[in-house]
N, C-alpha and C positions, 0 to 999 in steps of 0.2 A: 639255142640254149635258153632256158628260163632265167629271167632276170632275178637276181638275189634281192633280199630285203635291203641290204646295204647299198646295192647299186640303185635301187629305187629311191632311197633317201638321198643319195648323192646327186641324182638327177633333179630331185625336188629342190635341194639346196642350191644347185647351180641356177635353176630357174628363178628362185627367190633372189639370189644375189644379182642376177641380171636385171630383174624388175626394180630392185632397190636403187639402181643407178639413176633412175628418173627422179627429178625433184618433186614430181607429183605423186610419188609412191606412198608417202606416209599416211595420207587419209585412207588408203586401201589397206595398208599393212597394220596400222594401229588406230582404227577410227575412234576408239575411246579417248584418245588424247585430244580430240576435237569436240568433245561434248560441251554444250552450252546450256546453262540453266535456262529453262523456258521462262517467258515473261509476257505480261500483257502490254501490248503497244498502245492500244486505246480501245476502250469499250469492249466490243465483242470480237476484236482482232488480236490474235496472240502470235508470238514467235515460238516455233517448236523445232527450228532447224539447229544446225551446229555451227562451229566456227569455220567450216569449209564451204558449205552450201546451205542456202536458205530454204525454209519451209514455213508456211504461215497457216494458221488455223482460224476459221471463222465459225462462230456459233450462230447459225442462221435463225435460231429460234424454232427450227423444225429439222434438226439433223446437223451434223458437223460437215464442213467443207474444208478440204485440205488443198493448199497450193503446193504442188511438187511432192514427190515421194522419195527424195534424197538419193544419195549415192548407193551403189551396190554395197552390201555388207554393213549398212548403217540402220537397218530396220529396227534393231533392238533399241538403239538410241532414240529413234523417232518415237517409238511406242512409249518408252520411258518418259520422254518429254511430255507427251500428251497426257499420260497418267499424272505426272508431277504437277502440271498446270491445273489439274482438277477435272479432266474429262476422261471418258471411257472410249478407247479406240473403236469399240464396236459400234459407236454412234456415228462414225464417219460414213457418210452416204456417197460422197463424191470426191474425186481427186482431179483437179485441173492441173495439167502440166504446162509449164511456161514454154518449154521447147523440148525437142527430142534427143537431147544428149544424155549419156549414161549417168552423169552425176546428178541429174534432176529426175530421172525416170527409174532409177535402179531398183527401187523397192516396190514398184507398182504392182507387179504380179503377186508378190508376197502379201501386200496389204489387201488385194482383192481376194486372194485365197483365204486369208485369215478372217476378213470382216465383211466380205461381199460388196464392197464399195464399187461404184461405177467409175471408169477411167476415161478422162477426156484429154484431148490434145488438138492442136491446130491441124486443120486438114492437110496443109502441105507437108507437115512432118509425119502424119499418118501415111501419106504417099511415100515419103522417104523410107519409112519402116518397110513398106512392101517392095519398093523398087531399088533402093540404094541403102540397105540396112547398115552397111559399113560406115556411113556418115554419122550414125548414132554413137559410134565408138563402143558398141556393146562388146566388141572383141577385146577391149581393154579391161573388162571385168576380171576381178580376182577369182570369181566363181566360174569354173569351166562349164557349169550347167545353166548359167544365165542366158536367156534368149529374149528377143523382143516380144511384145504382147499385142493383143488385138484391142484397139480402143472400143469402148462402149459408145462413145460419141465423138464426132469430129466437128471442130469449131471453125467457122468461116468468118471472113472479114465482115464486120458490121452486125454480127449476131448479138442479140440481146436475150440472155437466158436467165431463168429464175431457178435458184437452188434453195429449197426451203422458203424462207422469207427474205432472201437476199437476191436482188436482181443485178446482173453484171453485164456491162457493155464491153464487147470484145473488138479489138482492132488487130489485124495481122500486120506485124512489123518486121518483115524479113531483113536478113543481114547476117546475124549470127548463125541462124538456120533459116530455111525458107518459111517455117511455120511458127516463128516466135509470136507469142500472144502478148498483147498489152491489154490490161484489164482495169476497169473503173467501176467502183461500186461504193455504196454508203455503208459506214459503220457507225455505231451509236453506243453511248454509255448510259442511255436512258434519259439524259438531259440534253445533250448536244449530239448533232449528227455531223460527221466529217466524211469527206470523200477520199477514199484510198485509191492509189494508182500503182500498177505493177507493170514495168517494162520487162519483158521476159527473157532478155538475153543481150548482154552488153559486150561480151568478150571479143577481143581482137584475134584470138588464136585461129579462128576460121577466116580471118581476113589477111593472113600472111600470104605473100606472093606464091611461095612454093605450094602451099595448101590449095590455093585457088586454081593454080595451073593443074594440079593433080586431079581435082574434081571436075575439070572441064570448063574453067573460067579464065582462060589466058589473058583476056582483056581486063580482068580484075573488076568486072561490073558490080560484083557484090559489095564493094566498098561504097559505090554511089548509091546502091540500093539501101545500105545501112544508113547512110546520111539522110536519104529521103525518108526513111522510117522514123528517125529522130525528129525530123521536121514535121512529119505527119501528126505526131501526138504532142509536140512541144507546147502548144498553147492550151492543152487540157488543164482544167482546174483540178489540182490535187492538193489536199491538205496533209495527207500521210503517204509518204513515199515508201513503198515496200521494196526492199533490196532483193536482188537475185543471188548475189553472193555477199557475205557480210562486209567485204571491203567497199561495197558501193556506198558512197557518202558516209563512211565511218560509222556504220550502223551500231557496232558493239560499243564504240565510244559513247554514242548517244545513250545506250543502255546504262553504262557506268555513270554517266552524268545524271541520269534519272534517279539512280540509286542514291547518289550523293546529294541530290537536291529534291527532296520530297515535295510534292505539290507542283513541280515543273515537269512538262512533258516535251522533250526535244523532238519527238516524232511528229508532233503537230507543228508543221512548218510548211506553209504554202509556197515557199520559195525553193524548197529542196528538190522538187521534181525538175523544174527548169534549170536549176543550177547544175544538177548532175548530167542531164541530157546535153547541156551546152559543153560541159567538160569533156564528155565522150566525143562530141563533134570536133572540138578543138584538138583533142589528143589524136584522133584519126587523121585529121588534116595535117597535123604536124608530122605524124608518121609517114604519110604519103609524100610530104615535101622533102623530108630527110632522105627517104628512099630515092626520090628523083635526083637529088643532089649527088648521092653516092653513085648512081648509075652514070652520071655525066662526067665523073672524074676519070 
């Protein structure tokens, strides 16, 4: 028997209500609530992300470079932010993705279809797309037509690549995913040059015991890999720490401080990089210690 319109709606409502039980549902359901006014961090580096997930724009002097294409369903906010900060999205030539999770890659295909930009991601996460696509969480998208995309370029550990007039050094720092990219490059305001640094994935959600067992890591080796990655880039000199999510090192509070204190720039802080990497190291070690104590009771 053919489904009635009312039955179709009731099924839709049931799916919606089930999805809304998740504490992470609101950014998908009402992304406009997470809009963040874009702002200049320093010189030719701008913030164009939202209050849930970060995106950064670099004016390379020969085309725009975007770091991350934000969560599925948030393409309109991203484009609006780019316009609002004074740029044309059609000038985006490249998008570098910090890692292969849905909330950072969700609008990649849309941006490529709209503006013809080239899509880059770490080689291990490109392999994940091909061989274990479920680890990207693409199935969590609110759009049933979202699928993974084919990168135009895969980035390897130690690569040094030039985009327009900006040269970036890349380090693969696995843990959150196998292909997390850490990136280091210069930005300038025309008078001073500062070094920006981006660690592409801090979350512990993929370091939980149940998750690691499910993906085939019963010995929880990814936790040690994560700690090794933090140590691998800990001593890099970074003047400007680029957050992966706005809660990293209180990024939006820094923006509010900058608004309230004209002439001061809290994003220029050569201690922020090491401070936050040390915090994540200590937090993970504490989590592991507490888990071990619980298991021995």
